[in-house]
C-alpha positions as semicolon CSV with decimal commas, in nm:
position;residue;x (nm);y (nm);z (nm)
1;M;-0,196;2,545;0,213
2;T;-0,366;2,550;-0,160
3;I;-0,585;2,215;-0,210
4;R;-0,661;2,144;-0,572
5;E;-0,905;1,885;-0,681
6;G;-0,976;1,689;-0,979
7;V;-0,615;1,813;-1,108
8;C;-0,386;1,566;-1,261
9;A;0,003;1,603;-1,233
10;N;0,113;1,550;-1,546
11;R;0,524;1,534;-1,496
12;L;0,794;1,705;-1,282
13;L;0,984;1,967;-1,415
14;L;1,352;1,964;-1,411
15;D;1,648;2,168;-1,429
16;G;1,928;1,915;-1,432
17;P;1,898;1,727;-1,167
18;R;1,636;1,971;-0,955
19;V;1,308;2,009;-0,888
20;V;1,147;2,331;-1,009
21;G;0,811;2,284;-1,060
22;V;0,505;2,047;-1,157
23;A;0,276;2,063;-1,497
24;T;-0,052;2,039;-1,406
25;S;-0,340;1,993;-1,585
26;T;-0,424;2,298;-1,498
27;G;-0,109;2,493;-1,571
28;N;0,250;2,493;-1,443
29;V;0,323;2,520;-1,061
30;A;0,690;2,608;-0,962
31;C;0,846;2,505;-0,670
32;A;1,165;2,346;-0,499
33;T;1,049;2,070;-0,342
34;V;0,778;1,813;-0,418
35;L;0,681;1,533;-0,162
36;S;0,527;1,280;-0,405
37;T;0,316;0,981;-0,232
38;Q;0,211;0,878;-0,580
39;N;0,084;0,491;-0,437
40;I;0,005;0,299;-0,754
41;W;0,123;0,532;-0,997
42;T;0,429;0,588;-0,909
43;R;0,572;0,435;-1,185
44;E;0,492;0,720;-1,394
45;L;0,713;0,920;-1,135
46;A;1,003;0,675;-1,216
47;A;0,985;0,736;-1,613
48;W;0,935;1,125;-1,525
49;V;1,282;1,116;-1,326
50;D;1,446;0,876;-1,510
51;R;1,510;0,683;-1,206
52;A;1,459;0,336;-1,075
53;M;1,206;0,271;-0,874
54;P;1,044;-0,047;-0,782
55;V;0,717;-0,124;-0,736
56;V;0,434;-0,324;-0,907
57;P;0,052;-0,269;-0,904
58;E;-0,060;-0,596;-0,751
59;R;-0,481;-0,673;-0,739
60;H;-0,634;-0,812;-0,361
61;A;-0,966;-0,982;-0,274
62;V;-1,147;-0,878;0,030
63;L;-1,431;-1,089;0,159
64;A;-1,679;-0,961;0,410
65;L;-1,838;-1,302;0,594
66;E;-2,149;-1,291;0,797
67;C;-2,264;-1,587;1,040
68;E;-2,577;-1,572;1,240
69;T;-2,462;-1,771;1,554
70;A;-2,133;-1,620;1,577
71;P;-2,139;-1,250;1,522
72;Y;-1,777;-1,144;1,501
73;T;-1,836;-0,798;1,673
74;F;-1,609;-0,521;1,736
75;A;-1,502;-0,660;2,044
76;M;-1,358;-0,959;1,875
77;P;-0,979;-0,897;1,759
78;V;-0,798;-0,743;1,467
79;F;-0,513;-0,980;1,424
80;K;-0,318;-1,128;1,183
81;D;-0,296;-1,533;1,131
82;L;0,091;-1,527;1,026
83;A;0,008;-1,994;1,075
84;S;-0,215;-1,958;0,800
85;R;-0,159;-2,088;0,465
86;G;-0,243;-1,694;0,338
87;M;-0,109;-1,502;0,613
88;L;-0,475;-1,436;0,683
89;Y;-0,575;-1,051;0,867
90;Y;-0,912;-1,025;1,011
91;R;-1,139;-0,775;1,205
92;S;-1,484;-0,660;1,253
93;Y;-1,682;-0,499;0,982
94;G;-2,027;-0,307;1,007
95;G;-2,015;-0,465;1,339
96;N;-2,131;-0,810;1,279
97;Q;-1,944;-0,949;1,036
98;M;-1,597;-1,070;0,959
99;L;-1,369;-0,873;0,745
100;V;-1,109;-1,085;0,584
101;S;-0,814;-1,117;0,320
102;E;-0,533;-1,285;0,248
103;G;-0,164;-1,059;0,296
104;T;-0,016;-1,273;0,076
105;A;0,101;-1,187;-0,301
106;G;-0,196;-1,113;-0,584
107;E;-0,255;-1,049;-0,916
108;K;0,010;-0,833;-1,070
109;L;-0,132;-0,624;-1,280
110;D;-0,003;-0,416;-1,600
111;T;-0,153;-0,109;-1,536
112;A;-0,246;0,092;-1,206
113;D;-0,564;0,222;-1,371
114;T;-0,801;-0,108;-1,340
115;E;-1,142;-0,208;-1,289
116;Q;-1,296;-0,426;-1,016
117;G;-1,181;-0,763;-1,072
118;D;-1,362;-1,087;-1,016
119;I;-1,311;-1,317;-0,761
120;P;-1,299;-1,687;-0,831
121;M;-1,535;-1,889;-0,658
122;D;-1,177;-2,116;-0,589
123;Y;-1,007;-1,836;-0,364
124;V;-1,358;-1,785;-0,161
125;V;-1,373;-2,147;-0,100
126;E;-0,963;-2,128;-0,016
127;V;-0,985;-1,866;0,241
128;G;-1,352;-1,982;0,396
129;A;-1,144;-2,298;0,459
130;Q;-0,811;-2,137;0,610
131;V;-1,134;-1,935;0,842
132;A;-1,249;-2,239;0,927
133;E;-0,990;-2,365;1,090
134;R;-0,945;-2,076;1,290
135;F;-1,343;-2,029;1,343
136;P;-1,539;-2,347;1,276
137;A;-1,871;-2,227;1,328
138;Y;-1,760;-1,971;1,021
139;E;-1,799;-2,301;0,789
140;A;-2,197;-2,233;0,770
141;A;-2,066;-1,845;0,709
142;G;-2,228;-1,698;0,388
143;I;-2,046;-1,377;0,186
144;A;-2,218;-1,076;0,301
145;S;-1,976;-0,909;0,018
146;S;-1,678;-0,868;-0,172
147;W;-1,426;-0,619;-0,335
148;T;-1,112;-0,608;-0,450
149;G;-0,814;-0,329;-0,472
150;V;-0,479;-0,235;-0,570
151;Y;-0,152;-0,232;-0,357
152;D;0,144;-0,069;-0,461
153;V;0,392;-0,349;-0,327
154;T;0,788;-0,326;-0,355
155;P;0,974;-0,645;-0,351
156;D;1,004;-0,657;-0,012
157;W;0,629;-0,506;0,075
158;N;0,759;-0,238;0,300
159;P;0,778;0,110;0,198
160;V;1,012;0,343;0,056
161;L;1,076;0,697;0,230
162;G;1,238;0,998;0,180
163;A;1,467;1,207;-0,039
164;L;1,561;1,029;-0,373
165;P;1,878;1,002;-0,430
166;G;2,012;1,197;-0,723
167;I;1,692;1,441;-0,765
168;E;1,713;1,767;-0,539
169;G;1,399;1,823;-0,410
170;L;1,216;1,509;-0,448
171;V;1,070;1,349;-0,146
172;V;0,873;1,011;-0,183
173;G;0,665;0,761;0,008
174;Y;0,538;0,499;-0,178
175;G;0,504;0,099;-0,159
176;F;0,288;0,062;0,164
177;S;0,222;-0,302;0,017
178;G;-0,176;-0,285;0,172
179;H;-0,070;-0,143;0,535
180;G;-0,028;0,288;0,429
181;F;-0,361;0,434;0,545
182;K;-0,316;0,317;0,878
183;L;0,050;0,436;0,945
184;S;-0,037;0,744;0,713
185;P;-0,093;1,018;1,022
186;T;0,296;0,893;1,116
187;V;0,442;0,880;0,739
188;G;0,306;1,211;0,674
189;K;0,455;1,411;0,969
190;V;0,816;1,190;0,930
191;L;0,728;1,295;0,479
192;A;0,709;1,660;0,552
193;Q;0,999;1,653;0,831
194;A;1,244;1,524;0,555
195;A;1,107;1,795;0,306
196;L;1,184;2,065;0,581
197;G;1,554;1,947;0,625
198;L;1,424;1,826;0,993
199;H;1,576;1,584;1,198
200;T;1,287;1,287;1,137
201;D;1,143;1,109;1,442
202;V;1,184;0,730;1,248
203;S;1,507;0,758;1,066
204;L;1,432;0,683;0,654
205;A;1,784;0,575;0,633
206;P;1,628;0,182;0,615
207;Y;1,325;0,243;0,385
208;S;1,545;0,447;0,097
209;V;1,519;0,359;-0,245
210;E;1,863;0,235;-0,304
211;R;1,832;-0,069;-0,048
212;F;1,678;-0,291;-0,350
213;A;2,012;-0,259;-0,533
214;T;2,231;-0,351;-0,226
215;G;2,015;-0,636;-0,120
216;A;1,945;-0,454;0,233
217;L;1,592;-0,577;0,163
218;L;1,355;-0,505;0,475
219;T;1,237;-0,899;0,484
220;G;1,101;-1,016;0,846
221;K;1,074;-1,404;1,016
222;Y;0,750;-1,466;0,822
223;G;0,896;-1,309;0,494
224;V;0,722;-1,047;0,248
225;G;0,324;-1,003;0,331
226;A;0,366;-1,089;0,731
227;V;0,383;-0,704;0,750
228;S;0,049;-0,649;0,544
């Protein structure tokens, strides 16, 4: 295996509907199979192959709250509060802080390459009020830190996995909508299996990009965002 750092993939090289390589910032690489996990840059891939690949970059904010009287230690639960207005998720951060954010739609962006965004005070107050409904001691909590990041969001907030119909040799994985990192070991394995033409441990049929055209969206009981 060769890992090339600092190399930009500029486009796919195609012979009709078949992948024959990748054009990079350091030259062309010949290959018959490409596994693309371009995340928030998947719209660039869609343009390279002239295929519809619905995905939108969205900015989401994260807060780290600190409460001296009720530290959120590693012994506290990691959970998703589907009954809250923002479908909040919580976990310990740094061993005594509470990391919290919403699982609902974020700020849609025109481009994936974007700078860190400002977090409005109204947002902080709204999320803080929801936290205090579950943890009354956090009415007196302070913000230890905050940041924003960009999700690659599909129409149903679930990923697209597997071979891209109409392009021989292209396997994709994108649209994780905020939960790709924790799924990466299994996703990496099944995408490798798909790229090698092997039976996948999990059926990838429900995750085909074609579901957006047929209406077979993967939307659960609690609607979009509930799986983040």
